[in-house]
C-alpha positions as CSV (number, residue, x, y, z in Angstrom):
1,M,8.2,27.9,4.7
2,K,4.9,26.6,3.3
3,A,3.9,24.5,0.3
4,I,0.7,22.8,-1.0
5,V,-0.1,20.0,-3.3
6,G,-3.4,18.9,-4.8
7,K,-6.8,20.7,-5.3
8,Q,-9.5,21.5,-2.7
9,D,-12.2,19.8,-4.8
10,K,-14.6,17.1,-3.5
11,S,-14.8,15.7,-7.1
12,N,-11.1,15.0,-6.9
13,R,-11.8,11.4,-5.9
14,S,-9.0,9.0,-4.9
15,D,-6.7,12.0,-4.2
16,C,-6.0,14.5,-1.5
17,Y,-5.1,18.1,-0.7
18,I,-2.2,18.8,1.6
19,E,-0.7,22.0,3.1
20,L,2.6,21.8,5.0
21,E,4.0,24.8,6.8
22,I,7.3,24.4,8.6
23,L,7.5,26.3,11.9
24,D,10.2,27.2,14.3
25,S,8.4,25.8,17.3
26,G,5.1,24.4,18.6
27,G,5.5,20.7,17.6
28,I,3.2,19.1,15.1
29,Q,-0.2,20.6,14.5
30,L,-2.2,18.2,12.4
31,E,-5.7,18.8,11.0
32,M,-7.2,16.2,8.8
33,S,-10.6,15.6,7.3
34,S,-11.6,12.6,5.2
35,K,-14.5,11.3,3.2
36,V,-13.5,7.8,4.3
37,E,-12.9,8.7,8.0
38,A,-15.0,5.9,9.4
39,L,-13.2,3.2,7.4
40,F,-9.7,4.4,7.0
41,G,-9.2,7.5,9.3
42,K,-7.1,5.7,11.9
43,Q,-5.0,4.0,9.2
44,N,-4.4,7.3,7.4
45,R,-3.4,9.1,10.5
46,E,-0.9,6.4,11.3
47,L,0.6,6.7,7.9
48,I,0.9,10.5,8.2
49,N,2.6,10.1,11.5
50,E,5.0,7.6,9.9
51,L,5.7,10.1,7.2
52,I,6.3,12.9,9.7
53,N,8.9,10.8,11.5
54,F,10.5,9.6,8.2
55,F,11.0,13.1,7.0
56,E,12.1,14.2,10.5
57,I,9.6,17.0,10.7
58,V,9.6,18.4,14.3
59,N,7.6,21.6,14.1
60,A,4.9,22.0,11.5
61,K,1.3,22.9,10.7
62,I,-0.3,20.2,8.5
63,Y,-3.7,20.4,6.9
64,I,-5.1,17.5,4.9
65,E,-8.3,17.0,3.0
66,D,-8.6,13.4,1.9
67,Y,-11.0,12.5,-0.9
68,G,-10.4,8.7,-0.7
69,A,-6.7,8.6,-1.5
70,L,-5.1,5.2,-1.2
71,P,-1.9,5.0,1.0
72,F,0.5,5.2,-2.0
73,V,-1.2,8.4,-3.1
74,L,-1.3,10.0,0.3
75,A,2.4,9.2,0.8
76,A,3.3,10.6,-2.7
77,R,1.4,13.8,-2.0
78,F,3.1,14.2,1.4
79,E,6.5,13.6,-0.1
80,T,5.8,16.1,-2.9
81,V,4.8,18.9,-0.5
82,Y,7.8,18.2,1.7
83,K,10.2,18.3,-1.3
84,R,8.7,21.6,-2.5
85,I,10.0,23.1,0.8
86,F,13.2,21.0,0.8
87,P,14.0,20.5,-2.9
88,N,17.5,19.2,-2.2
89,S,16.3,16.4,0.0
90,D,17.2,12.9,-1.2
91,K,14.7,11.1,1.1
92,K,12.2,8.8,-0.6
93,F,9.4,7.1,1.2
94,L,9.2,3.7,-0.6
95,F,6.5,1.2,-0.2
96,P,7.5,-2.5,-0.5
97,F,7.0,-3.9,-3.9
98,S,3.6,-5.6,-4.1
99,K,3.3,-9.2,-5.5
100,H,1.6,-7.6,-8.6
101,S,4.4,-5.2,-9.4
102,K,6.4,-7.5,-11.6
103,T,5.2,-8.1,-15.1
104,K,7.1,-10.2,-17.7
105,S,8.0,-8.5,-20.9
106,N,10.0,-9.2,-24.0
107,K,10.8,-7.4,-27.2
108,E,8.3,-9.4,-29.4
109,R,5.3,-9.2,-27.1
110,L,2.0,-7.9,-28.5
111,R,1.6,-4.1,-28.3
112,R,-1.6,-3.7,-30.1
113,S,-3.0,-1.3,-27.6
114,R,-1.4,1.0,-25.1
115,L,-3.7,3.0,-22.8
116,Y,-2.6,6.5,-21.8
117,L,-3.2,7.5,-18.2
118,P,-2.3,11.0,-17.0
119,G,0.5,10.5,-14.5
120,N,-1.0,12.9,-11.9
121,S,-4.5,11.4,-11.9
122,P,-4.5,8.5,-9.4
123,K,-8.3,7.9,-9.8
124,L,-7.6,6.3,-13.2
125,F,-4.8,4.0,-12.1
126,M,-6.6,1.3,-10.0
127,N,-9.0,-0.2,-12.6
128,A,-7.0,0.4,-15.8
129,G,-5.6,-3.1,-16.0
130,L,-9.1,-4.6,-15.8
131,H,-9.7,-3.4,-19.4
132,K,-6.8,-5.6,-20.6
133,P,-4.8,-3.3,-22.7
134,D,-1.5,-4.8,-23.9
135,G,0.2,-1.8,-22.2
136,I,-0.6,0.9,-19.7
137,I,1.2,4.2,-20.1
138,L,1.7,6.3,-17.0
139,D,2.2,9.6,-18.7
140,L,4.6,12.3,-17.3
141,E,4.6,14.4,-20.4
142,D,1.8,16.2,-22.2
143,S,-1.0,15.3,-19.8
144,V,0.8,16.8,-16.8
145,S,1.1,20.6,-16.4
146,P,4.6,22.0,-15.8
147,S,3.9,22.9,-12.2
148,E,2.9,19.4,-11.4
149,K,5.7,17.4,-13.0
150,D,7.4,16.8,-9.6
151,A,4.1,15.5,-8.1
152,A,3.4,13.2,-11.0
153,R,6.9,11.7,-10.9
154,I,6.6,10.6,-7.3
155,L,3.0,9.4,-7.7
156,V,4.0,7.3,-10.7
157,R,6.9,5.8,-8.9
158,N,4.6,4.7,-6.0
159,A,2.1,3.3,-8.5
160,L,4.7,1.2,-10.1
161,R,5.6,-0.3,-6.8
162,T,2.1,-1.0,-5.6
163,V,-0.7,-1.0,-8.2
164,N,-1.9,-4.2,-9.9
165,F,-2.0,-3.6,-13.7
166,Y,-3.1,-7.1,-14.4
167,N,-0.3,-8.2,-16.7
168,S,-0.4,-5.2,-18.9
169,E,3.0,-4.1,-19.9
170,R,4.1,-1.3,-17.5
171,M,5.0,1.7,-19.5
172,V,6.0,5.3,-18.7
173,R,6.2,8.2,-21.1
174,I,8.9,10.5,-19.8
175,N,9.4,14.2,-20.6
176,Q,11.7,15.5,-23.3
177,L,15.3,15.9,-22.3
178,P,16.7,17.1,-20.0
179,L,13.7,16.8,-17.8
180,G,13.2,13.2,-18.8
181,L,16.5,12.3,-17.1
182,L,15.0,13.2,-13.7
183,D,12.0,11.1,-14.6
184,L,14.3,8.1,-15.2
185,E,15.8,8.4,-11.8
186,E,12.4,7.8,-10.2
187,I,11.1,5.3,-12.7
188,I,13.9,2.9,-13.6
189,P,14.4,1.4,-10.1
190,N,10.7,0.6,-9.8
191,R,9.9,-2.3,-12.2
192,V,9.0,-0.4,-15.3
193,N,9.0,-2.5,-18.5
194,L,9.1,0.1,-21.2
195,I,10.0,3.8,-21.6
196,L,8.3,5.9,-24.2
197,I,10.5,8.8,-25.4
198,P,8.5,11.7,-26.8
199,K,9.4,14.0,-29.8
200,V,12.6,12.1,-30.7
201,E,14.6,13.7,-33.6
202,S,18.0,12.1,-33.4
203,E,19.8,8.9,-32.3
204,E,21.9,11.0,-29.9
205,E,18.8,11.5,-27.7
206,I,18.4,7.7,-27.6
207,H,22.0,7.2,-26.6
208,T,21.7,9.8,-23.8
209,I,18.6,8.0,-22.4
210,E,20.1,4.6,-22.9
211,N,23.3,5.6,-21.0
212,K,21.3,7.0,-18.1
213,I,19.3,3.8,-17.9
214,K,22.4,1.7,-17.9
215,E,23.8,3.8,-15.1
216,L,20.7,3.5,-13.0
217,K,20.4,-0.3,-13.7
218,K,23.9,-0.8,-12.4
219,L,23.4,1.5,-9.4
220,H,20.2,-0.4,-8.4
221,N,21.3,-3.9,-9.5
222,I,18.5,-4.2,-12.0
223,K,18.8,-7.3,-14.3
224,D,15.5,-7.2,-16.2
225,E,15.6,-5.6,-19.6
226,I,13.9,-2.2,-20.0
227,F,12.6,-1.5,-23.5
228,L,12.4,1.8,-25.4
229,M,9.7,3.2,-27.7
230,P,10.8,6.4,-29.4
231,I,7.8,8.5,-30.6
232,I,8.5,10.5,-33.8
233,E,6.5,13.8,-33.9
234,S,8.2,16.1,-36.2
235,A,9.5,16.5,-39.8
236,K,13.1,16.2,-38.6
237,G,12.2,13.1,-36.7
238,I,10.7,11.5,-39.8
239,G,13.8,12.4,-41.8
240,N,15.9,10.5,-39.2
241,A,13.5,7.7,-38.5
242,Y,15.7,4.8,-39.6
243,S,18.8,6.0,-37.7
244,I,16.6,6.4,-34.6
245,A,15.0,2.9,-35.1
246,K,18.3,1.1,-35.2
247,S,20.1,3.2,-32.6
248,S,19.7,0.8,-29.7
249,Q,19.1,-2.9,-29.2
250,S,16.7,-1.9,-26.4
251,I,14.2,-0.4,-28.9
252,S,11.2,-2.7,-29.3
253,S,9.0,-0.3,-31.2
254,L,8.8,2.9,-33.1
255,A,5.7,5.1,-32.8
256,I,4.4,8.1,-34.5
257,G,2.5,11.1,-32.9
258,L,0.4,12.9,-35.4
259,E,-0.9,15.9,-33.4
260,D,2.6,17.4,-33.2
261,Y,3.7,16.2,-36.6
262,T,0.8,17.8,-38.5
263,A,1.3,21.0,-36.6
264,D,5.0,20.9,-37.4
265,I,4.4,20.6,-41.2
266,G,1.6,23.1,-41.1
267,A,-1.2,20.7,-42.0
268,E,-4.6,20.0,-40.4
269,R,-5.0,16.5,-39.0
270,T,-7.9,14.6,-40.6
271,N,-9.4,11.2,-40.1
272,E,-8.6,10.4,-43.7
273,G,-4.9,10.9,-43.0
274,K,-3.7,12.0,-46.4
275,E,-1.6,14.7,-44.8
276,S,0.3,12.0,-42.8
277,F,0.5,9.1,-45.2
278,Y,4.1,9.7,-46.1
279,A,5.2,10.0,-42.5
280,R,3.3,6.9,-41.4
281,S,4.8,4.9,-44.3
282,V,8.3,6.1,-43.3
283,I,7.7,4.9,-39.7
284,V,6.6,1.5,-40.9
285,N,9.5,1.1,-43.3
286,A,12.1,2.3,-40.8
287,A,10.7,0.0,-38.1
288,K,10.6,-3.1,-40.3
289,A,14.1,-2.3,-41.7
290,A,15.3,-2.2,-38.1
291,G,13.4,-5.4,-37.1
292,I,11.1,-3.8,-34.6
293,Q,7.4,-3.0,-34.3
294,A,5.7,-0.1,-35.9
295,I,3.1,1.6,-33.7
296,D,0.4,4.0,-34.9
297,T,-0.8,7.2,-33.2
298,V,-4.0,7.6,-31.1
299,F,-7.5,8.2,-32.5
300,S,-8.7,11.2,-30.6
301,D,-12.5,10.9,-31.0
302,V,-13.5,8.5,-28.2
303,S,-17.2,8.5,-29.3
304,D,-16.6,7.3,-32.9
305,M,-16.1,3.6,-32.7
306,E,-16.6,3.1,-36.5
307,G,-14.0,5.8,-37.2
308,L,-11.6,4.1,-34.8
309,M,-12.1,0.7,-36.5
310,N,-11.5,2.2,-39.9
311,S,-8.4,3.9,-38.6
312,V,-7.1,0.6,-37.1
313,L,-7.8,-1.3,-40.3
314,E,-6.0,1.3,-42.3
315,A,-3.0,1.2,-39.9
316,K,-2.9,-2.6,-40.2
317,S,-2.9,-2.4,-44.0
318,L,0.1,0.0,-43.8
319,G,2.0,-2.5,-41.6
320,F,1.4,-1.0,-38.2
321,E,1.1,-3.5,-35.3
322,G,-0.5,-1.3,-32.6
323,K,-2.3,1.9,-31.8
324,G,-2.5,4.3,-28.9
325,C,-5.7,4.5,-26.8
326,I,-6.9,7.5,-24.8
327,H,-10.0,5.8,-23.4
328,P,-10.7,2.2,-22.2
329,R,-13.6,1.8,-24.6
330,Q,-11.1,1.9,-27.5
331,I,-9.1,-1.1,-26.4
332,Q,-11.3,-3.9,-27.6
333,V,-12.0,-2.2,-31.0
334,V,-8.2,-1.9,-31.5
335,H,-7.7,-5.6,-30.5
336,Q,-10.4,-6.7,-32.9
337,G,-9.0,-4.6,-35.7
338,F,-5.5,-5.9,-35.4
339,A,-6.5,-9.6,-34.9
340,P,-5.9,-11.8,-37.9
341,K,-8.9,-12.9,-39.9
342,P,-9.9,-16.6,-39.7
343,E,-8.5,-17.2,-43.2
344,E,-5.2,-15.5,-42.2
345,I,-4.9,-17.9,-39.2
346,E,-5.6,-21.0,-41.3
347,K,-3.1,-19.9,-43.9
348,A,-0.5,-19.2,-41.2
349,K,-1.0,-22.7,-39.7
350,K,-0.4,-24.3,-43.1
351,I,2.8,-22.3,-43.5
352,V,4.0,-23.2,-40.0
353,E,3.3,-26.9,-40.7
354,A,5.2,-26.7,-44.0
355,F,8.1,-25.0,-42.1
356,K,8.2,-27.7,-39.5
357,D,8.1,-30.4,-42.1
358,A,11.0,-28.8,-44.0
359,E,12.9,-28.4,-40.8
360,S,12.5,-32.0,-39.8
361,K,13.8,-33.1,-43.2
362,G,16.8,-30.8,-43.0
363,L,15.6,-28.8,-46.0
364,G,16.7,-25.2,-46.3
365,V,13.7,-24.2,-48.4
366,V,10.0,-24.0,-47.3
367,S,7.3,-24.6,-49.8
368,L,3.5,-24.8,-49.7
369,G,2.2,-26.7,-52.6
370,N,4.2,-25.5,-55.6
371,K,4.9,-22.1,-54.0
372,M,8.2,-21.2,-52.2
373,I,7.7,-19.5,-48.9
374,D,10.2,-16.7,-48.0
375,P,11.6,-16.4,-44.4
376,P,9.8,-13.2,-43.6
377,V,6.5,-14.9,-44.5
378,V,7.4,-17.8,-42.2
379,K,8.3,-15.4,-39.4
380,R,4.9,-13.6,-39.8
381,A,3.0,-16.9,-39.8
382,L,4.8,-18.1,-36.7
383,K,3.9,-14.8,-35.0
384,I,0.2,-15.2,-35.9
385,V,0.1,-18.8,-34.7
386,N,2.0,-18.3,-31.5
387,S,0.5,-14.9,-30.3
388,N,-2.4,-14.8,-27.9
389,W,-4.9,-12.9,-30.0
């Protein structure tokens, strides 16, 4: 029995290639080469021996090419290759949670930017938080080929336990059902803040995922709330947007994905966005009616900063509160575009002061000058003043 994981490619930095062949006899035959042999060769061999003992491997031929993989990556790749030979094994090699692995989250926190990272590309994990996105998405869906879903799932699990994402909300985009349920089994016990659910078309899908999360939280004694962000990516999903948005109290945000949506309706996606104006408006209206955030799609041209800013400003004008990012350079542009203008901040401060004054006097009505201020306006002003823009 033999299995492999990874690529034999020296440009595959921060990763490794492993071959594992189970033998009938001969003990352990380990051959390992590493680009960081001088610094970490001894440490890596100790880890491999620990993994061999943990998985109770007695006779095997093991070949490893290490391109600078960190311990959590090396362990994930070894576990993957072992489980490709023994798919029914329930053994999991778990690192202790690092002190950086717990990030506070809440339903109302800013989600202006969310940076997508392919879940099977560890070289992108370590520095992602330094770019200060509001959220980091470890993606198990579109960015991972079908043959590597198992490898990505284990790698993302290990990353959640060990990597410092510098206070960015810790998000994972799972696969569509039923594969997404397997993703949840690895992800939920490991301090994830938010689950993105792709290609949602009905509230029943949300209920299925929510029930699985409740089951896993009970099994692993998890008390922290885990939020949901359904992504609407089809005409049917747009038709059911409001029922999806209000289907669970755990839903913090409703997002739209335009690549699949425009393909579904037979239109070409453009920067102008006329072909998706209706769908985006529906998303905003459904989200606001359900009392949650509306999150816009990604802007795919990472070299066009002017186009990105225009897209963000348009999204903001429609009522969106955030946007997906596929490259770190997009983050600050997105933050700048969604930030309130100085005059908006000043007006919000005056509204908040008027609200506090009315509250202190026991008045049920807030007014600024001769103008009555409605509760939704007060709520928005409070958010502008209290948020860390």
